[in-house]
C-alpha positions as CSV (number, residue, x, y, z in Angstrom):
1,M,0.3,0.4,-16.3
2,Q,1.2,3.9,-16.0
3,P,-1.7,6.5,-15.9
4,N,-2.2,9.0,-18.7
5,R,-5.0,11.2,-19.7
6,S,-5.7,9.4,-22.8
7,N,-6.5,6.2,-20.9
8,Q,-10.3,6.7,-20.9
9,K,-11.3,3.3,-19.9
10,E,-9.9,3.7,-16.4
11,G,-10.4,7.4,-16.1
12,R,-8.3,10.1,-14.6
13,W,-8.9,9.6,-10.8
14,R,-7.0,6.7,-8.9
15,K,-7.2,5.4,-5.4
16,I,-4.7,6.9,-2.9
17,Q,-2.5,3.7,-3.0
18,D,-2.2,3.8,-6.7
19,A,-1.3,7.5,-6.8
20,A,1.3,6.9,-3.8
21,C,2.9,4.0,-5.8
22,Y,3.2,6.1,-8.9
23,S,4.4,9.4,-7.3
24,G,6.7,7.8,-4.6
25,V,4.7,9.8,-2.1
26,S,3.1,7.8,0.7
27,P,-0.6,8.0,1.2
28,S,-0.4,9.7,4.5
29,Q,1.6,12.6,3.0
30,L,-0.7,12.9,0.0
31,R,-3.4,13.4,2.6
32,K,-1.1,16.1,4.5
33,L,-0.5,17.9,1.2
34,K,-4.3,18.0,0.5
35,A,-4.9,19.1,4.2
36,D,-2.5,21.8,4.0
37,E,-4.0,23.0,0.6
38,S,-0.6,22.4,-1.3
39,F,-2.9,20.5,-3.5
40,S,-5.8,22.1,-5.6
41,P,-9.2,20.5,-5.7
42,G,-10.1,19.3,-9.1
43,I,-6.2,19.3,-10.1
44,E,-4.4,16.8,-7.8
45,Y,-7.5,15.5,-6.1
46,C,-11.2,15.4,-6.5
47,Y,-14.3,14.5,-4.3
48,L,-15.8,11.7,-6.6
49,T,-19.3,12.2,-5.2
50,G,-19.1,16.0,-5.3
51,K,-19.3,15.9,-1.5
52,K,-16.5,16.7,1.0
53,G,-17.2,13.5,3.0
54,G,-17.2,11.2,-0.1
55,P,-14.3,9.3,-1.5
56,V,-11.3,11.2,-2.9
57,G,-9.7,10.2,-6.3
58,W,-6.0,11.0,-7.0
59,D,-4.6,12.2,-10.3
60,P,-1.0,10.8,-10.5
61,V,-0.1,12.9,-13.6
62,A,-1.1,16.0,-11.8
63,I,0.8,15.1,-8.8
64,E,3.8,14.4,-10.7
65,D,3.3,18.1,-12.4
66,W,3.2,19.5,-9.0
67,Q,6.3,17.6,-8.0
68,I,8.2,19.2,-11.0
69,K,6.8,22.6,-10.2
70,Q,7.9,22.5,-6.6
71,S,11.4,21.0,-7.4
72,Q,11.9,23.9,-9.9
73,L,10.9,26.3,-7.1
74,I,13.2,25.0,-4.7
75,A,16.1,24.7,-7.1
76,D,15.5,28.3,-8.0
77,A,15.1,29.7,-4.5
78,P,18.7,30.6,-3.7
79,K,18.9,32.6,-7.0
80,K,15.6,34.5,-6.3
81,A,16.8,35.3,-2.8
82,A,20.1,36.5,-3.9
83,S,18.5,38.8,-6.6
84,E,16.5,40.5,-3.9
85,I,19.2,41.2,-1.7
86,E,19.9,45.1,-1.6
87,T,23.4,46.2,-2.1
88,F,25.0,49.2,-0.7
89,A,27.1,50.2,-3.5
90,A,27.9,53.8,-3.7
91,M,25.4,55.9,-5.6
92,D,26.2,58.9,-7.7
93,V,24.0,61.6,-6.0
C-alpha cells in the first residue's frame, strides 16, 4: 500500500524502512539528509515524541516531493548558471 495523506488509519509518519522502500533512498542516506539539514523537521521527518532523542517518523510523500524539487533544481542549474555569465559585448558609451 502506497502512503497518501488521506489514509488517516495509518497516519502520515512511517518507519525509516518504509520510507526508504517507498522513496528508493537507503535508510542511511535518509539519516544523512536529515543530519545535513537537507530535510526540514515537520516536513520530511518528525520527532514523534516531541523530543530530539525520541523516535523519528518519516513522510514518504514529502520525501518524494523533495526528490522532485531537487531533480528540478539539478536540471535547471546549467541554464541558470549560463544566464548569470557576464558577456563582454561592446557597449554603446
